[in-house]
C-alpha positions in Angstrom: 0.0 0.0 0.0 2.8 2.4 1.0 4.7 1.5 -2.2 1.6 2.3 -4.4 1.1 5.6 -2.6 4.8 6.5 -3.2 4.5 5.7 -6.9 1.4 7.9 -7.1 3.1 10.8 -5.3 6.1 10.6 -7.5 3.9 10.6 -10.6 1.9 13.7 -9.4 5.1 15.5 -8.5 6.6 14.8 -12.0 3.4 15.9 -13.6 3.2 19.1 -11.7 6.9 19.8 -12.5 6.2 19.3 -16.2 3.2 21.6 -16.0 5.0 24.3 -14.2 7.8 24.2 -16.8 5.7 24.0 -19.9 3.0 26.5 -18.8 5.5 29.4 -18.9 5.7 29.1 -22.7 3.2 30.1 -25.3 5.1 29.4 -28.5 6.8 26.3 -29.8 9.2 26.0 -32.8 9.0 22.8 -34.8 11.8 21.9 -37.2 10.9 21.8 -40.9 12.9 18.5 -41.1 13.5 15.9 -38.4 17.0 14.5 -38.1 16.0 10.9 -38.7 14.4 11.7 -42.1 16.1 12.8 -45.3 13.8 15.6 -46.5 11.6 18.3 -45.0 8.2 17.3 -43.8 8.7 13.7 -44.9 5.5 11.6 -44.5 3.9 15.0 -43.3 5.2 14.3 -39.8 6.4 17.9 -39.2 3.0 19.2 -40.2 1.3 16.6 -38.0 3.5 17.6 -35.1 2.6 21.2 -35.6 -1.1 20.5 -35.8 -1.1 18.3 -32.7 0.8 20.9 -30.6 -1.8 23.5 -31.7 -4.5 21.1 -30.7 -3.2 21.1 -27.2 -3.1 24.9 -27.0 0.4 26.0 -28.2 1.1 28.6 -30.8 3.4 26.9 -33.3 5.8 27.9 -36.0 8.2 26.0 -38.2 11.9 27.0 -37.9 11.8 27.9 -41.6 8.9 30.4 -41.1 9.3 34.1 -41.0 8.5 34.8 -37.3 6.6 37.8 -36.0 8.9 40.6 -34.8 8.0 40.0 -31.1 9.3 36.4 -31.4 12.7 37.4 -32.9 13.7 39.5 -29.9 14.7 36.4 -27.8 15.3 32.7 -28.3 14.4 32.0 -24.7 10.7 32.9 -24.8 10.0 29.7 -26.9 10.2 26.0 -26.6 11.8 23.9 -29.3 10.1 20.6 -30.3 11.7 17.5 -31.7 10.6 14.0 -32.5 13.0 11.2 -31.5 12.9 7.9 -33.4 14.3 5.1 -31.2 12.7 2.1 -33.0 14.2 -0.7 -35.2 13.1 -2.8 -38.1 10.6 -4.7 -35.9 8.9 -1.8 -34.1 8.7 2.0 -34.6 9.1 4.0 -31.4 8.6 7.8 -31.3 8.8 10.4 -28.6 8.2 14.1 -28.5 10.6 16.4 -26.6 10.2 20.1 -25.7 13.5 21.9 -24.8 14.3 25.5 -23.8 16.8 27.8 -25.5 19.6 26.2 -23.4 18.8 22.7 -24.6 17.4 21.8 -21.2 14.6 19.2 -21.4 11.3 20.8 -20.2 8.9 18.0 -21.3 9.2 14.5 -22.7 6.2 12.4 -23.8 5.7 8.7 -23.4 6.9 6.5 -26.3 4.4 5.9 -29.1 4.8 2.5 -30.8 3.7 0.8 -34.0 4.5 -2.5 -35.6 3.2 -1.4 -39.0 5.7 -2.2 -41.8 4.8 0.8 -44.0 6.7 3.8 -42.8 4.0 6.4 -43.3 1.4 4.5 -41.3 3.9 3.4 -38.6 5.3 6.9 -38.1 1.9 8.5 -38.0 0.4 6.0 -35.6 3.5 6.1 -33.3 3.5 9.9 -33.2 -0.2 10.1 -32.5 0.2 7.6 -29.6 3.1 9.6 -28.2 1.0 12.8 -28.3 -1.6 11.1 -26.0 0.7 12.1 -23.1 -0.4 15.7 -23.7 -3.9 14.8 -22.5 -2.6 14.5 -18.9 -0.3 17.5 -19.2 -3.3 19.9 -19.2 -1.2 22.7 -20.7 -2.4 26.2 -20.0 -0.2 29.2 -20.8 0.6 31.3 -17.7 2.9 34.3 -18.4 6.0 34.5 -16.3 9.4 36.3 -16.4 10.1 34.5 -19.7 7.4 36.4 -21.6 8.4 38.6 -24.4 8.7 42.4 -24.0 5.4 43.0 -25.8 3.6 40.5 -23.7 5.0 42.0 -20.5 3.4 45.3 -21.5 0.0 43.6 -21.8 0.4 41.3 -18.8 2.3 43.3 -16.2 4.1 41.2 -13.6 3.9 42.8 -10.2 7.4 42.8 -8.6 7.8 42.5 -4.9 10.9 42.5 -2.7 11.4 39.1 -1.4 10.4 38.5 2.2 10.4 42.3 2.6 14.1 42.5 2.2 15.6 41.9 -1.2 19.1 41.6 0.2 18.2 39.0 2.8 20.2 35.9 2.0 18.5 32.5 2.1 20.5 29.3 2.5 19.6 26.2 0.5 19.6 23.0 2.6 19.2 19.7 0.7 16.0 17.7 1.3 14.4 14.9 -0.6 13.9 16.0 -4.2 15.1 19.5 -3.6 16.0 22.1 -1.0 14.5 24.1 1.9 15.5 27.7 2.0 16.3 29.1 5.5 17.3 32.5 6.8 20.1 33.2 9.3 17.8 32.3 12.3 17.6 29.6 10.8 13.9 29.6 9.8 12.5 27.7 6.9 11.1 30.3 4.5 10.2 28.1 1.6 10.8 24.7 0.0 11.7 24.1 -3.7 11.5 20.8 -5.6 13.6 19.8 -8.6 12.2 19.6 -12.1 13.8 18.3 -15.3 15.1 21.9 -15.8 17.9 22.8 -13.3 16.9 26.5 -13.6 13.2 25.9 -12.6 11.9 24.5 -9.3 8.4 23.9 -8.0 8.3 26.3 -5.1 6.2 26.2 -1.9 6.0 29.2 0.5 3.4 28.8 3.2 0.1 28.2 1.5 1.4 29.5 -1.9 2.7 27.2 -4.6 4.5 28.6 -7.6 7.8 28.3 -9.5 11.3 29.4 -8.7 13.0 30.6 -11.9 16.6 31.6 -12.7 16.8 34.6 -15.0 19.9 36.6 -15.7 21.8 34.8 -12.9 19.1 35.8 -10.4 16.3 33.8 -8.8 12.6 34.8 -8.9 9.6 33.2 -7.0 6.6 33.5 -9.3 3.0 32.7 -8.5 -0.6 34.0 -8.9 -2.4 36.2 -6.4 -6.0 37.2 -7.1 -5.4 36.1 -10.7 -2.5 38.5 -11.0 1.1 37.2 -11.7 3.5 38.1 -8.9 7.3 37.9 -9.2 9.5 38.0 -6.0 13.3 38.4 -6.4 15.1 36.3 -3.8 18.8 35.9 -2.9 19.9 32.2 -2.5 23.2 30.6 -1.6 23.3 27.0 -2.7 
């Protein structure tokens, strides 16, 4: 019973981590040609990938498209999709990955499989099966410090000095799956849990849950309060 509960808790934690990471991004770039194929949009897989990402709420462009001006200002306000083919002559296996501008893995789907012999059918079925993972991702875009300049004008993030003293140093003490941040007292001020991205943590401060994000070598605790995005700069010593 305890083992089953632990498995469920780990799954929920991983799912929340994935949600927190992906939800910061509104746009996804899909390659016009996948590395395992020898021509652009072979078997229409790139188009299918774009359409399925759009189905789950993302705004998607090919890397060969002329992007809107607001999307050319920074590489780091977008996710970069890829499809990995790990199959063999017996079975086709495909998996979707979403990475940030630093090549950190933000999300990885389950592996879709097919035993069809015809490539077009096998690739299409395996890709669609892999995309079923997005059903449980429950993606919903939530602007954060990673939004573009133009989006920031429309969705102002309210900045607050962390814990009423921006210069107050918090010390990271290792705990299971992350750290607890304590002041000099020492008093536990918040807990942060690791995600697949070393620059993003799931953060818990009292009754508030949000994300801890590294931006320009500084850390920010971001969350929603009365449906408004809040960003608190904090000073951490790991």
